[in-house]
PyMOL commands that place a pseudoatom at each C-alpha (Angstrom):
pseudoatom trace, name=CA, resn=HIS, resi=1, chain=A, elem=C, hetatm=0, pos=[-15.099, -24.101, 58.343]
pseudoatom trace, name=CA, resn=TYR, resi=2, chain=A, elem=C, hetatm=0, pos=[-16.823, -23.619, 61.659]
pseudoatom trace, name=CA, resn=ASN, resi=3, chain=A, elem=C, hetatm=0, pos=[-15.382, -20.129, 62.148]
pseudoatom trace, name=CA, resn=MET, resi=4, chain=A, elem=C, hetatm=0, pos=[-16.594, -18.767, 58.786]
pseudoatom trace, name=CA, resn=GLN, resi=5, chain=A, elem=C, hetatm=0, pos=[-19.580, -16.508, 58.219]
pseudoatom trace, name=CA, resn=PRO, resi=6, chain=A, elem=C, hetatm=0, pos=[-22.450, -18.210, 56.351]
pseudoatom trace, name=CA, resn=SER, resi=7, chain=A, elem=C, hetatm=0, pos=[-21.803, -16.053, 53.262]
pseudoatom trace, name=CA, resn=ASP, resi=8, chain=A, elem=C, hetatm=0, pos=[-18.140, -17.176, 53.232]
pseudoatom trace, name=CA, resn=GLN, resi=9, chain=A, elem=C, hetatm=0, pos=[-19.226, -20.816, 53.584]
pseudoatom trace, name=CA, resn=VAL, resi=10, chain=A, elem=C, hetatm=0, pos=[-21.452, -20.397, 50.520]
pseudoatom trace, name=CA, resn=LYS, resi=11, chain=A, elem=C, hetatm=0, pos=[-18.580, -18.808, 48.532]
pseudoatom trace, name=CA, resn=LYS, resi=12, chain=A, elem=C, hetatm=0, pos=[-16.307, -21.722, 49.425]
pseudoatom trace, name=CA, resn=LEU, resi=13, chain=A, elem=C, hetatm=0, pos=[-18.920, -24.314, 48.434]
pseudoatom trace, name=CA, resn=ILE, resi=14, chain=A, elem=C, hetatm=0, pos=[-19.605, -22.548, 45.129]
pseudoatom trace, name=CA, resn=ALA, resi=15, chain=A, elem=C, hetatm=0, pos=[-15.885, -22.285, 44.332]
pseudoatom trace, name=CA, resn=ASP, resi=16, chain=A, elem=C, hetatm=0, pos=[-15.044, -25.851, 45.438]
pseudoatom trace, name=CA, resn=GLU, resi=17, chain=A, elem=C, hetatm=0, pos=[-17.892, -27.338, 43.431]
pseudoatom trace, name=CA, resn=GLY, resi=18, chain=A, elem=C, hetatm=0, pos=[-17.336, -25.087, 40.400]
pseudoatom trace, name=CA, resn=ILE, resi=19, chain=A, elem=C, hetatm=0, pos=[-20.921, -23.845, 40.479]
pseudoatom trace, name=CA, resn=TYR, resi=20, chain=A, elem=C, hetatm=0, pos=[-20.670, -20.856, 38.174]
pseudoatom trace, name=CA, resn=GLN, resi=21, chain=A, elem=C, hetatm=0, pos=[-24.389, -20.556, 37.440]
pseudoatom trace, name=CA, resn=ILE, resi=22, chain=A, elem=C, hetatm=0, pos=[-27.632, -21.309, 39.301]
pseudoatom trace, name=CA, resn=GLY, resi=23, chain=A, elem=C, hetatm=0, pos=[-30.946, -20.882, 37.528]
pseudoatom trace, name=CA, resn=GLY, resi=24, chain=A, elem=C, hetatm=0, pos=[-29.333, -18.733, 34.851]
pseudoatom trace, name=CA, resn=GLN, resi=25, chain=A, elem=C, hetatm=0, pos=[-27.707, -16.421, 37.415]
pseudoatom trace, name=CA, resn=LEU, resi=26, chain=A, elem=C, hetatm=0, pos=[-23.915, -16.224, 37.595]
pseudoatom trace, name=CA, resn=THR, resi=27, chain=A, elem=C, hetatm=0, pos=[-22.523, -17.025, 41.071]
pseudoatom trace, name=CA, resn=GLY, resi=28, chain=A, elem=C, hetatm=0, pos=[-19.095, -15.421, 40.685]
pseudoatom trace, name=CA, resn=ALA, resi=29, chain=A, elem=C, hetatm=0, pos=[-17.332, -18.787, 40.579]
pseudoatom trace, name=CA, resn=CYS, resi=30, chain=A, elem=C, hetatm=0, pos=[-14.906, -19.420, 37.749]
pseudoatom trace, name=CA, resn=LYS, resi=31, chain=A, elem=C, hetatm=0, pos=[-15.518, -21.660, 34.759]
pseudoatom trace, name=CA, resn=GLY, resi=32, chain=A, elem=C, hetatm=0, pos=[-12.647, -23.279, 32.857]
pseudoatom trace, name=CA, resn=GLN, resi=33, chain=A, elem=C, hetatm=0, pos=[-8.870, -23.261, 33.117]
pseudoatom trace, name=CA, resn=TYR, resi=34, chain=A, elem=C, hetatm=0, pos=[-6.885, -20.048, 33.448]
pseudoatom trace, name=CA, resn=THR, resi=35, chain=A, elem=C, hetatm=0, pos=[-3.265, -19.012, 34.104]
pseudoatom trace, name=CA, resn=ASN, resi=36, chain=A, elem=C, hetatm=0, pos=[-1.480, -20.458, 37.133]
pseudoatom trace, name=CA, resn=HIS, resi=37, chain=A, elem=C, hetatm=0, pos=[0.828, -18.117, 39.055]
pseudoatom trace, name=CA, resn=GLN, resi=38, chain=A, elem=C, hetatm=0, pos=[3.311, -19.395, 41.606]
pseudoatom trace, name=CA, resn=VAL, resi=39, chain=A, elem=C, hetatm=0, pos=[4.712, -18.020, 44.839]
pseudoatom trace, name=CA, resn=THR, resi=40, chain=A, elem=C, hetatm=0, pos=[7.641, -19.917, 46.333]
pseudoatom trace, name=CA, resn=ILE, resi=41, chain=A, elem=C, hetatm=0, pos=[8.573, -19.868, 50.013]
pseudoatom trace, name=CA, resn=ASN, resi=42, chain=A, elem=C, hetatm=0, pos=[12.239, -20.775, 50.431]
pseudoatom trace, name=CA, resn=ASN, resi=43, chain=A, elem=C, hetatm=0, pos=[14.556, -20.024, 53.358]
pseudoatom trace, name=CA, resn=GLY, resi=44, chain=A, elem=C, hetatm=0, pos=[11.773, -18.010, 54.977]
pseudoatom trace, name=CA, resn=LYS, resi=45, chain=A, elem=C, hetatm=0, pos=[11.412, -15.681, 51.981]
pseudoatom trace, name=CA, resn=VAL, resi=46, chain=A, elem=C, hetatm=0, pos=[8.527, -15.213, 49.544]
pseudoatom trace, name=CA, resn=SER, resi=47, chain=A, elem=C, hetatm=0, pos=[9.264, -14.921, 45.814]
pseudoatom trace, name=CA, resn=PRO, resi=48, chain=A, elem=C, hetatm=0, pos=[7.837, -13.005, 44.081]
pseudoatom trace, name=CA, resn=ILE, resi=49, chain=A, elem=C, hetatm=0, pos=[6.769, -10.647, 46.827]
pseudoatom trace, name=CA, resn=HIS, resi=50, chain=A, elem=C, hetatm=0, pos=[3.813, -9.439, 44.707]
pseudoatom trace, name=CA, resn=THR, resi=51, chain=A, elem=C, hetatm=0, pos=[1.831, -11.152, 41.961]
pseudoatom trace, name=CA, resn=THR, resi=52, chain=A, elem=C, hetatm=0, pos=[-0.617, -9.566, 39.542]
pseudoatom trace, name=CA, resn=ALA, resi=53, chain=A, elem=C, hetatm=0, pos=[-3.239, -11.844, 38.015]
pseudoatom trace, name=CA, resn=ASN, resi=54, chain=A, elem=C, hetatm=0, pos=[-6.685, -11.853, 36.469]
pseudoatom trace, name=CA, resn=LYS, resi=55, chain=A, elem=C, hetatm=0, pos=[-9.912, -13.049, 38.001]
pseudoatom trace, name=CA, resn=CYS, resi=56, chain=A, elem=C, hetatm=0, pos=[-10.194, -16.857, 37.720]
pseudoatom trace, name=CA, resn=ASP, resi=57, chain=A, elem=C, hetatm=0, pos=[-6.416, -17.385, 37.474]
pseudoatom trace, name=CA, resn=THR, resi=58, chain=A, elem=C, hetatm=0, pos=[-4.956, -19.647, 40.145]
pseudoatom trace, name=CA, resn=LEU, resi=59, chain=A, elem=C, hetatm=0, pos=[-2.188, -18.965, 42.641]
pseudoatom trace, name=CA, resn=SER, resi=60, chain=A, elem=C, hetatm=0, pos=[-0.031, -21.798, 43.964]
pseudoatom trace, name=CA, resn=PHE, resi=61, chain=A, elem=C, hetatm=0, pos=[1.973, -21.395, 47.162]
pseudoatom trace, name=CA, resn=ILE, resi=62, chain=A, elem=C, hetatm=0, pos=[5.003, -23.694, 46.888]
pseudoatom trace, name=CA, resn=ASN, resi=63, chain=A, elem=C, hetatm=0, pos=[6.635, -24.525, 50.209]
pseudoatom trace, name=CA, resn=ASP, resi=64, chain=A, elem=C, hetatm=0, pos=[10.339, -25.250, 49.679]
pseudoatom trace, name=CA, resn=ASP, resi=65, chain=A, elem=C, hetatm=0, pos=[11.081, -24.864, 53.398]
pseudoatom trace, name=CA, resn=LYS, resi=66, chain=A, elem=C, hetatm=0, pos=[11.466, -27.694, 55.903]
pseudoatom trace, name=CA, resn=GLU, resi=67, chain=A, elem=C, hetatm=0, pos=[8.542, -26.577, 58.041]
pseudoatom trace, name=CA, resn=VAL, resi=68, chain=A, elem=C, hetatm=0, pos=[4.806, -26.324, 57.466]
pseudoatom trace, name=CA, resn=ARG, resi=69, chain=A, elem=C, hetatm=0, pos=[3.530, -22.962, 56.250]
pseudoatom trace, name=CA, resn=ASP, resi=70, chain=A, elem=C, hetatm=0, pos=[0.028, -21.815, 57.201]
pseudoatom trace, name=CA, resn=ILE, resi=71, chain=A, elem=C, hetatm=0, pos=[-0.895, -19.141, 54.680]
pseudoatom trace, name=CA, resn=ALA, resi=72, chain=A, elem=C, hetatm=0, pos=[-3.383, -16.627, 56.085]
pseudoatom trace, name=CA, resn=PHE, resi=73, chain=A, elem=C, hetatm=0, pos=[-4.929, -13.692, 54.230]
pseudoatom trace, name=CA, resn=GLY, resi=74, chain=A, elem=C, hetatm=0, pos=[-5.014, -10.097, 55.462]
pseudoatom trace, name=CA, resn=PRO, resi=75, chain=A, elem=C, hetatm=0, pos=[-2.877, -8.579, 58.205]
pseudoatom trace, name=CA, resn=HIS, resi=76, chain=A, elem=C, hetatm=0, pos=[-1.591, -10.747, 61.048]
pseudoatom trace, name=CA, resn=LEU, resi=77, chain=A, elem=C, hetatm=0, pos=[-4.116, -11.131, 63.881]
pseudoatom trace, name=CA, resn=HIS, resi=78, chain=A, elem=C, hetatm=0, pos=[-6.853, -9.666, 61.645]
pseudoatom trace, name=CA, resn=HIS, resi=79, chain=A, elem=C, hetatm=0, pos=[-7.198, -12.429, 59.082]
pseudoatom trace, name=CA, resn=ILE, resi=80, chain=A, elem=C, hetatm=0, pos=[-9.790, -12.231, 56.359]
pseudoatom trace, name=CA, resn=VAL, resi=81, chain=A, elem=C, hetatm=0, pos=[-11.482, -14.900, 54.302]
pseudoatom trace, name=CA, resn=TYR, resi=82, chain=A, elem=C, hetatm=0, pos=[-10.462, -14.880, 50.641]
pseudoatom trace, name=CA, resn=ALA, resi=83, chain=A, elem=C, hetatm=0, pos=[-12.378, -16.955, 48.072]
pseudoatom trace, name=CA, resn=GLY, resi=84, chain=A, elem=C, hetatm=0, pos=[-13.937, -18.910, 50.923]
pseudoatom trace, name=CA, resn=GLU, resi=85, chain=A, elem=C, hetatm=0, pos=[-10.576, -19.791, 52.489]
pseudoatom trace, name=CA, resn=SER, resi=86, chain=A, elem=C, hetatm=0, pos=[-9.424, -18.543, 55.879]
pseudoatom trace, name=CA, resn=GLU, resi=87, chain=A, elem=C, hetatm=0, pos=[-6.065, -20.351, 55.846]
pseudoatom trace, name=CA, resn=LEU, resi=88, chain=A, elem=C, hetatm=0, pos=[-4.171, -22.705, 53.533]
pseudoatom trace, name=CA, resn=THR, resi=89, chain=A, elem=C, hetatm=0, pos=[-1.684, -25.266, 54.844]
pseudoatom trace, name=CA, resn=ALA, resi=90, chain=A, elem=C, hetatm=0, pos=[1.349, -26.084, 52.698]
pseudoatom trace, name=CA, resn=LEU, resi=91, chain=A, elem=C, hetatm=0, pos=[3.375, -29.001, 54.028]
pseudoatom trace, name=CA, resn=SER, resi=92, chain=A, elem=C, hetatm=0, pos=[7.137, -29.067, 53.537]
pseudoatom trace, name=CA, resn=GLY, resi=93, chain=A, elem=C, hetatm=0, pos=[7.960, -29.775, 49.897]
pseudoatom trace, name=CA, resn=GLN, resi=94, chain=A, elem=C, hetatm=0, pos=[4.345, -29.412, 48.780]
pseudoatom trace, name=CA, resn=SER, resi=95, chain=A, elem=C, hetatm=0, pos=[2.098, -26.739, 47.342]
pseudoatom trace, name=CA, resn=VAL, resi=96, chain=A, elem=C, hetatm=0, pos=[-1.447, -25.527, 47.792]
pseudoatom trace, name=CA, resn=THR, resi=97, chain=A, elem=C, hetatm=0, pos=[-3.488, -23.668, 45.165]
pseudoatom trace, name=CA, resn=ILE, resi=98, chain=A, elem=C, hetatm=0, pos=[-6.340, -21.182, 45.351]
pseudoatom trace, name=CA, resn=THR, resi=99, chain=A, elem=C, hetatm=0, pos=[-8.568, -19.794, 42.604]
pseudoatom trace, name=CA, resn=LEU, resi=100, chain=A, elem=C, hetatm=0, pos=[-8.403, -16.003, 42.467]
pseudoatom trace, name=CA, resn=SER, resi=101, chain=A, elem=C, hetatm=0, pos=[-12.104, -15.272, 42.334]
pseudoatom trace, name=CA, resn=GLU, resi=102, chain=A, elem=C, hetatm=0, pos=[-12.324, -11.914, 44.102]
pseudoatom trace, name=CA, resn=PRO, resi=103, chain=A, elem=C, hetatm=0, pos=[-10.816, -8.754, 42.562]
pseudoatom trace, name=CA, resn=GLY, resi=104, chain=A, elem=C, hetatm=0, pos=[-8.608, -6.462, 44.643]
pseudoatom trace, name=CA, resn=THR, resi=105, chain=A, elem=C, hetatm=0, pos=[-5.231, -6.438, 46.356]
pseudoatom trace, name=CA, resn=ILE, resi=106, chain=A, elem=C, hetatm=0, pos=[-4.844, -9.005, 49.121]
pseudoatom trace, name=CA, resn=THR, resi=107, chain=A, elem=C, hetatm=0, pos=[-1.957, -9.500, 51.532]
pseudoatom trace, name=CA, resn=PHE, resi=108, chain=A, elem=C, hetatm=0, pos=[-0.929, -12.916, 52.839]
pseudoatom trace, name=CA, resn=HIS, resi=109, chain=A, elem=C, hetatm=0, pos=[1.499, -14.181, 55.448]
pseudoatom trace, name=CA, resn=ASP, resi=110, chain=A, elem=C, hetatm=0, pos=[2.570, -17.316, 57.279]
pseudoatom trace, name=CA, resn=HIS, resi=111, chain=A, elem=C, hetatm=0, pos=[0.371, -17.285, 60.360]
pseudoatom trace, name=CA, resn=LEU, resi=112, chain=A, elem=C, hetatm=0, pos=[3.212, -18.390, 62.681]
pseudoatom trace, name=CA, resn=HIS, resi=113, chain=A, elem=C, hetatm=0, pos=[5.895, -16.246, 61.001]
pseudoatom trace, name=CA, resn=GLU, resi=114, chain=A, elem=C, hetatm=0, pos=[4.259, -12.972, 59.984]
pseudoatom trace, name=CA, resn=GLU, resi=115, chain=A, elem=C, hetatm=0, pos=[7.491, -11.670, 58.405]
pseudoatom trace, name=CA, resn=ILE, resi=116, chain=A, elem=C, hetatm=0, pos=[7.038, -14.287, 55.656]
pseudoatom trace, name=CA, resn=ALA, resi=117, chain=A, elem=C, hetatm=0, pos=[4.566, -12.242, 53.645]
pseudoatom trace, name=CA, resn=GLY, resi=118, chain=A, elem=C, hetatm=0, pos=[3.542, -10.970, 50.255]
pseudoatom trace, name=CA, resn=SER, resi=119, chain=A, elem=C, hetatm=0, pos=[0.536, -9.809, 48.273]
pseudoatom trace, name=CA, resn=PHE, resi=120, chain=A, elem=C, hetatm=0, pos=[-1.383, -10.336, 45.090]
pseudoatom trace, name=CA, resn=THR, resi=121, chain=A, elem=C, hetatm=0, pos=[-3.619, -8.147, 42.954]
pseudoatom trace, name=CA, resn=VAL, resi=122, chain=A, elem=C, hetatm=0, pos=[-6.533, -9.684, 41.091]
pseudoatom trace, name=CA, resn=ASN, resi=123, chain=A, elem=C, hetatm=0, pos=[-7.807, -7.675, 38.122]
pseudoatom trace, name=CA, resn=PRO, resi=124, chain=A, elem=C, hetatm=0, pos=[-11.522, -7.996, 37.291]
for i in range(1, 124): cmd.bond("trace and resi %d" % i, "trace and resi %d" % (i + 1))
show_as sticks, trace
zoom trace
């Protein structure tokens, strides 16, 4: 995570380690199990194109294509860090999951094929 801002590195560490409280103060990380939503990439198409979820739900990107998919957040060439992640790699036939810890509407796309894209909205 060498290219991440220090604040994004902290968010990733907190989320990865499940540190939801430090010294009685909430960190914003999620505690417990929530609903899992799934986005499938098949034949170069994303389904569903938009997902609505709640904070602390998870979102799994399922790669049913024969090539690797590098899921980036934000518009192509202007990627953003979401929940401490700058990019997720889903190998062919596999999935990768992220915890939806930041409210708002976020776009995503395959970094090498920007037309393979969608979005998700996270309610507080």
